[in-house]
C-alpha positions, 0 to 999 in steps of 0.5 A: 500500500502506497503511503499517503501524504497530508502535506502534499498537494497535486495540481492538474492543469486541464483543457478537455481531458474527459478521457483521462482525468478520472484515471489521473485523479484516482491515481493521485488519490493514492498519494494524497487527498489534496488534488486541485484541477485548474481548468481552462474552461473545458467544453467537454465533461472534464470538470464534471468528472473531476468533481465526481472523483473528489478533486477541487476545481479551480477555473482559469479564464486565461488560456494556456498551461502557464496561466493554469499553473500560475493560478494553481500555485497562487491558490495553493498558498491559501492552503495551510499545512502544505509543504510539497506541491506537485503538478502534472499534465492531465492527459495520462502521459505521466504516471501519477505514482511517479510523484512518489519518486520525486518526493523521495528525492526531495526528502532525501536531499532536503536542500533541493527545491524543485525536482523534475521528472526526466521522461527521456530514458524511460519513455514509451516508443513514439510518445514524443515526436522526433522534432520535439525530442530535438527541440528539447535537447536544444532547449535543455542545452541552452538552459544548462549553458545559461543557468548551470543547472544540470537538467536534461529534460527541461520541458517535462511537465511533471515537477515537485516544488518545495513550499519555498519554490512555490512562494517564489514562483507564485510571485514571479512567473509570467509565461502563459503557455508551454514556455512556463517550464523554461521560465521556471528553471531560468528564474528559479536558478537566478533566485537561488533555487536548487534543482534535481531530476529523477527518471520517470515513465512517459506514455503516448497521450490520449487524444491530440496534443495541444503542443505545436512544435514550431509555434510553441518552440519559438515561444520557448526560445524567446523565453530563453532569450528574454530571461537569460 
């Protein structure tokens, strides 16, 4: 039986994820009862399913993953007795049980503020498009060069934050889209946060991907230049 953590809260940003959100929430409930779905005004049954499965739903009127994460982090600060905040995508590509791996890393190395789930070693075949792999390698190299943070999967959407990191990020993050992960590393490094990385599993997603390799890749590159 997996141990539950009352001081852990999990944020799940969603937009039309009715096919997977129930599974994600039920898997997260093995770790904690503190689950927040930040929904970007889904037009399917995502919200109804999330509520039925026992998650708290927060609405984000601004479009984009970054806006949803920022909304979630600010909301978390109103919650007492929360020491660790995880977030993961709601499309079932990440295994919520892997959050335990990130948590173990942070508990073992208490100096760490942010743990990133590295998808690359254990990813399912065809789960990440070739162009996205190349882009990720390029962006990760540039981010390592700029920040000296030893991260190999800078675009991972599975992360664990300390309370310290959550407070800092809730006051400084600005990116509205998928470039939020890049901004987190660059700004976090500048503010003295310590990063770690843990291999996690990664599966092919349900439905279509909302990531546009070229449009979002360009935004990520602009974010690197802007905050370097």
